[in-house]
N, C-alpha and C positions, 0 to 999 in steps of 0.2 A: 675243539679248536684251540689254537695257541698262536702266539707271535714268536716265530722261529727265526734264528740267524744261523747261518752255516758259513764257516770260514775254513780255509786251509791254514797251516801254521808251519813256518820254518824255525829258524833259531832266534828270531826276534819276537819275543813274547809280547812286546809292547803294542803290537798291532791290535790285540784284543781290547785293551782299555781305550785305544784310539778310536775303535769302532763303537764300543759301548758308551764311550763318553759323548758320542753324538746321538745314538739311538736311545740311550737311557740317561738323559741329563739329570734325572732325579737321583741316580746312583752316584755319579760323579760328574759335575759340570765342567768337563775338561776344557771346553772351548769358551768358557765365560769371558776370557780376555781377548778372544780372537777378534781381529779388526773387522772381520766379515761375519760377526756373530748373527746379525739379523738375517743375512742371506742363508746361513746354515739352518736357522729355524724355519725360514720360508721353504727351503728345500725339503726339510723333514715333513712339513705340512703338505707340500705339493704331492709328495709320493705316499702320503698316508702312513708314515713310519710310526708304529706304536712301540712302546717300551718292550724290549725283548724279554721273553719268559724262558725260552729254551735256547741254549747256545751249543751247537755241534761244532767240534774242532777236529778236523781231519789232518793227520800228520803221518810221518814215517816212523820207523822203528829205530831211528838213529839215537845214539846215546846223548849227543848234544841236545837233541830235542827234549830228552828227559829233563835236562837242566832248565831249559826254557819253561817247561810245564811246571816245574817246582816253583819258579819265580812267579809264574802266572797264578798258581794256586795261593801263593803267599799274598799276592795283590788282592785276589778274590776275598781272602779272609780279612785283609786289612780294611777293605771298603765295606765289608759286610753285605755281600750280594745275596741276601736271603730270598730275593724275588727272581733270581736267575738260576736255572739249573744248567750246570756245565756237563756236557757229554763229550768226553775225549775218545776219539777212535784212532788207534795206532794200527796202521796196516802192517801186519806181521810179515817179516821176511824182506821188507823193503827198507833199504838204508839210504841210498843216494840217487835213486832213479837214474841209474847209469846204463840201462838197457831198454830196448823196445818192449820186452816182455814185462819188465817192472813198470814201465810207463803205462802199459795197457792195464795192468792189475790196479794201479792207482786210479786210472780213469774209471774202472769198474767200481772201485770203492767210493769215489766221489759221487757217481751216479746212484749208487746204492743209498748213500746217506741223504742225498737230495730227494730221492723217492720217498724215504722215510719221513724227512722233514716236511715234504709237501703233504703227506697224509696227515701229519700232526697239525699242520696249519688249517687244513680243510677249507671249506668255502668261506667261513666266517672269520678265520684268522689271517695271518700274513706270513709270507716267506721272504726273507732278505738274504741274498747271497753276497759274500765278500770275495773280491778278486785279489785281495792283499794277503800276502803270506805264502811261504813255500816257493817252490820252483815255478818258472813261467809256464811250464807244461801243466801244472796244477791249476793255474788261473784259466788257461785255455780249456781244461776239462770242466771247470766250474761254469764257464760260459756255455759250453756244449750242453751241460745238464740243464742250465736255465732255459735254453732253447726248446728242450723237450718238456720239462715239467713246469716251466713258468716260474716267475717270481715277481714280487711287488717292486723290487729294486735290486739292481746290481751295483754294489758299493765298492769304491776304491779309495785308498788314502794316498794323497800326493804329498810329497815332502819337499822342503826347500834345501837344496844342496848346500847353501851357505850356512845353514844352521844345523845340518845333520850331525856333525861331529859333536856339537854341544848337546844335541837332543839325545844321542845315544848314551851319554853319560848319566842320564837321569836314572834314579833308582826307583824301587817299588813305591816308596812313600811319596815320591814326586808325582806319581800317577793317581794318587788318592785325593787330589785337590786340583783346582784349575791350574793349567800351565802358566808359568810366570809370563808377564807381558813380553819379555824379550824373546821368548820361544813360543808364544801363543799361536803363531801362524807357521811354526815349523812343520806341522802336519795339518792337512785339510781334507775332510771327507768330501767326496764327490759322488754323484750318482751317474753312472754311464749308460743307464737304460733300464727298461723293465720288459718283461716277456709275458705274453699270455701262454698258457699251456698249448703244446702242439696239438693240432686236431688229430694227428696220428694216434694219440693216446686213446681217442674215443671210438675209433673205427673198430668194430668187432671183427676179429679174424679167427675163424674156427680152427685154423691150422696152428695157431700159436697159443701157448699157455698165457693166462692173464699175467700182466706185469707184476702184480702183487706176489705171484708165486715165485718170481725171480729174486725176491728179497731174501737176503741171508737170514738164517734162523735167529742169529744173535741181534738182528736189528728189528725183528718183528714185535718184540716186547721190550719194555724198559726193565732191565734187570734190577735197578735200584730206583724206583719211581719217586721215593721220598728223599733221596740223597741229592745234595746240592753239587756234588762233584763225583762223577763216575768215570773211571778210566779203564778202558778195556781194549783188547786186541781184536782185530778183524782179520780172519784168515780168508784170503781171496784165492781160491783154488781154480776157479774158472771165471769166465766173463759172460755168464748167461744173460744178464740184464743188457749189457752192451750188444750182445748178439741179437737179442730180441728186438732192440730198438733199431739196429742197423737193418734187420730184415724188414721192419716196417717202412724204413726209408726207401729201400729198394722196391717195395711193393706199393708205394704210396699211391700212385695213380690208379692202380687196380682196386685198392681198398676204398678210395673215394668214389670211384665209379660204381662199384658194387653196392656201396652203402646208399648212394643216391638212387640206384635202380630199385633197391628194396623198398625205399620210402615211396617212390612213385607207384610201385605196384600195389601198395597198401591203400592208396588214395583213389577216390572216385573222380577227382578232378585235379589236373596238374596246376601247381602254383607257378610263380615266376621261376624259370629254369635256373637262374643264378643262385636262388636260395638253396638249391640242393647241393651246391658246392660249398656251403658254409660248414664250419666244423659241427660235428654232431651235437655238441653241448649247446651251441647257439641255436640250432634247429629245435632242439628240445625246449630251450627257453621260450622260443617263439610259440611253441605249442602249449606251453604251460601258463604263460602270462595271459591273464584273462582281462578283458575290457567290458565294463558295463554291469558287473555283478555287485560292486561295492559302492554304496551310496555316499561314502565319506566325501565331503567337499574337496579336501586336498587331493584325494585319490582321483576324483573326477577331473580336477584341473590338470593333474599330471598326465592323465590319459588324453585329454584334449590337446595338451601341448605336443604330445607325440603325433596325434592324428593330424594336427595342422601341418606338420612337417612332411607328411607322406603325400606323394602324388596321387591325383584322383582323376577319374573321368566322370562327368555328370551327364546323364542321359535323359533325365526327366525333370525339366525345370520350366515352369510356366512363367512367361514374362509378366503376366498380369498379377502374379502373387509373390514377387521377389522382395518387395519393400517392407522394412520394419516401420513402425509408427514414426520414428524420428526421420527416416528416409522419405516417407510420404511428404512430410513438411518440407524437407530439403528439395524434393522434386517440385513441390508447389512454388518454392522460391524462384525456380527457373523462369516463371512467367510473371514475376512481380511487376515488371515494367508494363506489360500488357494489361495487367489488372488496373494499373493507375490510369490507363487510357479510358477505362470504363468506370472509374471511381464514382462519378456522379450517379450513374444508374445503380451501381451496386451498394452504395453507402447506406441507404435506408434499410435495405434487407439485411446487410451485415450488422447494423446497429441492433436490430431486433434479435439476431442470433447472439450477438455479444452480450446483450442484456440477459438473455436466458442462461448463458454460460456463467454469468456472474451471480445469478440469483437462484439457480436450480442445481440440485444434486446431480452429479454425472450419471448415476444409476437411473435416475428419473429421465434424464435426457436420452439415455440409451434406449429406453422403452418407448419414448414418444417421437423421436426423430427418425424419419425414414431416409436413410442415406441417399437413396436413388432420387429423392425429391430435390436434392441439392444441385442436381446437374443443370437444370434450366429453370431456375426460379425467377429470373428477371428477363423480360423480353428484350431481344436485341443484343444480349451478351453471349458470345459464343462459348461453347465448351472448349476446354475444361476450366475456364476462368472462375465461375462461381464456386466450384468445388475447391480450387486452389486458394481463392480468397478466404473461404471458410477455414481451410486448413491453416492458413497463416495466422488466424486468431489464436492458435495454440503454440505459436513460435516460442514463447517464453514458458509454456507449461505443457510440454508434450505428454507428461504423465496423466494429465486430465483427459486428453484425447485417447490415450491408451486405455484408460479405465472405461471411457465411453464405448470404445469399440469392443473390448474383451469382457468387461464386467467380471462375473464370477470365474471366467475362464483364465483370468490372470493367475489363479492358483492352478498349478499343473495337475493336481489330483482331480480337479473339476473338468479339465480339458481332455476328457477321454470319452470316446463313444458318443459324440454329440450329434452325429448324423450329417449327411451331406449338405442339406439345405442350411442348417445353422452355421456350418463351417464356411460355406460359400459367402454368407452374409458378412463374415469377418473381413472379407476383401472388397467390400462395396465402395471403399474410399480410394482404392487404387485400381489398377487394371483399366477397364473401359471408362471408369469415372474420371481418370486423370490423364490417360495416354491418348488425348485427342488432338495433340499438336506436336510439332517437331521438337520444340524445346523440352517438353516433358518426356517424350520418347527417348531423346538423346540422354537426358539426365538419368533416366532409369537404366538405360543400357550402360552408362558410365559406372553407375553404382554397382551393377551386376558384374561388370568386367573387373572392377577393382576387387570386389569380394572374392571372385573366382581366383584371381592371382594371389590374393592374400592367403587363401587356403590351398595353394598349390594345385589348382585344377588345371591340368594340361590340356584336356579336351572338354569342351562345353557344348552341349546341345540345348538350344533354346527353342521352345515351341510357343507359338502365338497364333491369334486369330486376327489378321489385319483388318478384316471387314468390321470388327467391333470397334476399331479406332478411327473411324471415318466421320464421326459426327461433327468434328471441328473443321471439316472442309478438305481433308486429305483423301486421296484415292487409296484403295487397298494396295495397289502396286507401289505407290509412293511411301506408304507406311512401311512396307517391307524393305524398301530400298533404304530408308532412314535407319531402320533397326540394323540391317546388315552393315551399312557403312559405319555406324557408331560401334558396333560390336567388333568390327575389323580393327578399329582404332584402339578400343579399350579392353577387349576380351583377350583370353588366351590365344596363342598363335593358332591353335586348332579350335575354331569355333564354327558351328554349323547351325542352320535353322530348319525347323520342322513346322509345316503349316498344319493348323488344327482345323478339322471339319467337325462340326457339332452334330450329334444325333438329334434330329427332329422328326416328327411324324411326316412332315413335308420334306421331300428330298431336294426342293428347290435351292435352299441355302447351301446344302452340301455340294450340289452340282456347281454352284457359283464359286465355291472355294476350289473345287477341282479345276474349273476354268481359269481361276486366278493363278494356280500353280503352273498350268500350261503356258499362260501368258508370261509369267516371270521367267520360266525356263527358255522361252523363245527369244528373250531379249538379253543383250549384254548388260552387265552391271554387277554390283556387289551382291545383290539379292540372288541373281542367277547363279553366281559362283558358290554362294553359301547355302542355297536351298537344296537339301539332300533327301528329305523325307516328308511323309504325311502322317498325321495322327488323327484317329477318330476318337473323340471324347464325348462327354456328356452322359446323360441318363441312359444306361445300358438297356433299359426296358422300353425306351421310347422308339427305338428303331434297331431291329436285329441286324447283325452283320450280313446275314444271307440276303437281305433286301437292299443292301448297299453295294453289292458286288458290281452291278452294272455301272453305277456312277463312278466306281473306282477304276474301271477298266482302262481309261485313258492314262491314269497314273502308272498302272502296271505296265502298260505298253512303253512308257518312258523309263521303265526300270527304276522308278523312285522307291526308296526304302519305305517300309510301312511298319508302324507300331500302333497298336490298338489298345485303348483303355478297355480292359475286360477283367471280370472276376474281382472287381473292387467291392461291389455290393450284390451283384447278380451271381447265380450259381455257375458251375463249371461249363454248362452248355454254352454260355456266352463266350468263354475262352475257346471252346471247340470251334464255334462258328468263325471266330476271328482268325484262327489258324487255317481252317479248311476252306472257308469261303473268301477270305481276304488276303490269304498268303502272308499273314503277319510274321515278320522276322523277330519281333519282340512284342511282349505283352506288358502293358502298364498295370501294375499292382498284382494281378493273378492270385489273389488271396484265397480263392476257392478252388484252386487247381487240384488240391488233394481229393476233391470230390469225384475225380475221374482218374483212377490209378493208371489206366491204359494211356490216357492223354498225357499224364505226367511222364510216363516212360518215353512217349514220343517226343516230348520236349527235350528230354535228355539226349535221345538218339540224334535228333535233328539240330541240337545246340540252339534251340529257340531261347532267347534270353528273357528273363523276368525282371522288369524294372520295379523294384520294391522301394517304397517310400515310408520308412518306419514311423516318423513323427505323424504325418498326415493319416497314415493307416490306423495308428492308435487313436488319434483324435477323432476320426470319423467313425470308424468301426468299433474300436475298443479292444485292446488286448492286454494280457498280463504284463506288468512292468515291474522289474525287480526293485525299482526305486519308489514305487507307489504302492504301499501295502493295501490300499483300498481296491486294487485291481486283481487281487489274488483269485477271485472267482471267475474272472474273465477267461476266454479261450487263449491258448498259446499261439503266439505269432508263428507262422509257418516257415520263416526264413531259414532257421537252422536245420529243419527237416529237409527243405529243398537242397541245402548245401550237402547234407549227408547222402542224399540220393543222386548227387552229381549234376544237379541242374545249374545252368549258367545264371546264377542270381546276381543282381547288381543292386547297389544302394544309391538312392537319389533323394533330392530334397522336395520335389513336387512344387510346393509354394513356400519357399523358405521364410519369406516375410510373414505370411499369414500364420504359419506353423511355429514361428518364433524359434527357428532352427538355423543351421548353416551347413556348409558342405562337410565340415569335420564332425560336427555334433551328431549328424545322422548316423555315422558309423558307431558312435558311442550308444546312440539310441537303439541301434540294431542289437548291440550287446545286451542292453537293458531288457529288451523284449525277448531275448533268447534264454531258455532255462540254463542257469549256470554261467551265463555270459558267453562271449565269443573270444577265442584265443587270437593273439596277434597273427598267427598263421592263417586262421579263418579270415581275418580282416584283409590280409594281403591277397588272399584268393579272391575275395569280393572286389578288391581294387583291380586285380588282373582281369576279372570277368568284365568289368566296366570297359576296359580298353579293348578286350576281344570282341565285345558286342557293339562297339562304336560304329555309327553310320559314317564311314569314311573309306576311302580307297585303300587297298591292301598295303601299298608302300608306306603311306602315312601311318596306318595302323601299326605296322612293323616298327616304324620310327618312334611312335609314341610308346610302344611297349619297351623298346630299348631305353628310351629316356627315363621312363618310370622305373625300370629295373635299376638303372644306375643311381637314380635318386634314392631309392629304397636302400641300396647297399651303402650309400653315403650316410644316410640317417642311422642305419644299424652300426656302421663303423664309428660314428660319433657317440653312440651309446644313448641309453634312455633309462630313466629311473621309474620303474613300476614294481 
C-alpha cells in the first residue's frame, strides 16, 4: 500500500509544489500564511489526506514541457523530497492534443496511470487525483478515470486573478518556503469530490480479459524503484483499456443482472432483493464481516451500534417477561398513589420486609423469600399493590433487588443451561405478579413500545395470557383491550397481539382462552383489530398437541394464525404434532428439529418459520457460546445449521427483561452461539425472515419489507466500522 498522487502537467510546473504544499506540509508548508489555513487543515483531515509517497505526473512530449520538468526537478532537489518518489510519464508522439486521435490516446494514458496508481494504493493506502495542470481535456479525462477507479479526493487549485501576474513571477526558491503574506492566498487547494470505485470493475465478465491485462508493460513494474525521480516515455499504440471500460459500460445492466442471478442461485434462501444490486465488493464485505465471534468489548459495542440501526421484526415476545429490574421498579411506581391509599394496612408488613433488607444479606434473602408469597400478604389490599410496594423499597438501590433476583446468574457464565423452572422463577416479580391493574399494564406496554422503537423494530408481535392478569379485578377482555390500546399508542406502527393458551392436563383453561379469543374477535375495539394469532405454550409434556386439536378447531375456523411452542425441551415428535395436528405456521424455539430430518425438509418446503430465541435458549437449555469458554463442551446451537439448510429462521427475544437482553443484542447472541459467528449477510437474511414470517396481511407485509429494505440500504450507505 502507498499514498499516491496523480496529476497532469502543462507548462506551469508550479502546480506540483502547490499541491504537495497542501498534502505534504512537512515537506514545505506553502500555505502557512494563508488566511484560511485552519480550513485547509480541516479539509485535509476531512478527506483523510495522508502525506504523498508516490507522485505520478502525466504530460505530453512537448519541448516546453521539458523545460517545466527541469524546473520542477530543481525544486524537488532544493526542498529535499526524499520521502516522495516522482514518476514522470511523457506520452510519446503527443505534443499539443490537437486532434481527436491524440486526445483519445492521452485519455488512454491517463486511465493507464490511474489504474496503476490505484493498484499501488491498494485497500490500505490512498489515491488522490489532481485536476490542475495541462489542457482541460486532460482534467476531464482525470475525472472520468476517477469515476471508474475511485479516489479519496479530487483536488483542484484555484487562483486569484488579481494576484496571478505576481504569483507567476515567483522562482524555484520561492516555493521552498511558505508563500509571502501578500501572495499567501494567490492559490488555494480545494477538494471537488471523492469517488468510490465503479461496481463495474468487480463484475466478472468471461468475455473480457481482466483489466490488469490491459496495463502497458512499462507500467506493470517500477523500472527504478529506488530512484526519487524517474522520467520515461509511454507509447500508446492502442486504447485497449478504454475499450474494455467502455464495453463494460455498455453491458452494465447485463453484468449486474447476471452477477445477482449467480449469487441467488448459490444460496438456499433469498436475502433482501435490493442487496443483490449492490456492488460485488460490498456484497463480499457483507459476507465476510462476522458478528459474535470476537469477545473484545470495543468490538462488541461496535457490532451492537450497527445492529441497533438495522430494522427488525420481533415475533416471539412475552409481555410477562419484558421488564428489566429497573423497569420493574418503574412500573411499580405507576401505582404509588394507590399504595398510599392502603398505607395503614401495608405499613407493618413493609416495615418487617424493610428490616430484613437492612439486616440480611441479599443472597440469604433470595433463598428464604418466596416471591409469589408477596402477592396477597395483607388482607384487603388488592393485587398488585403489595408487590409494587415491596418493589418501591428498592427505588434507591435497584442493584440489591437485582442481586436478590439473579444471585449467581448475574455472572453470564453461570446463566447457562439452568433449566425451565429456575428460569421462570426469575420472572416472579413481573408478569402476573405486577400486571394486575390498568396502570401497571399500560406502564409495561409503554416501556416495551419505547424499547421497540429505540431498536428500530418495525413489526412487533406481543403474546400474553390475559386470564393471568385478572386477580386485580379486570376481566380478560378488558385486560386485552388495555394492552391493545396502549401498544397502539406506544408501539411500532405495525404491532399485533397473540393470545397464549397454556398446556395443562385439564383442557378447561385452554378452552376458556379459545372462547376469549372468539369473544374478542366478535367485538369491535383495539383488541379485535390487533389480535391475529394464538400460541400454545407451557410444558410440552403436559399436553400433547394431538389432544389439543379439538379445542383449537374454533380458532382454525376463524383462520387465526397459529404458532406453537415446540422442541424447546421435548424431542422432535412434539414439533411434528404441532405442525400436523395443529397446522402451526410457525414453531417457537424448535431446538430439536434436527432429530427428524424428514420433518426439517418439510419445514423448508412449506416455509414454516422457526422462532429462535438465542439468549433464553442458551440460558434454559445450554449451548456453546464463543464468549464463554466454560461452555465449550456444550452442544452447538442449531441456528446456523437451519440457515444453511434453507429454513426460515427468525431471531427473537422471548423474555428480554428476564434474559437481560434486547432486540439488537439477540442478533449478536445468535452470532456468539454460531460456530465462527454469523456474517452480516446472514443477519440480514434473519431479519428478512422475520418480516416474511410476520402474522400480518400480505399488503402490510410487503410494505414492511420495502421499508426495512430501504432502511438497510440507508444504513449501508452511511457506512459502518467493523
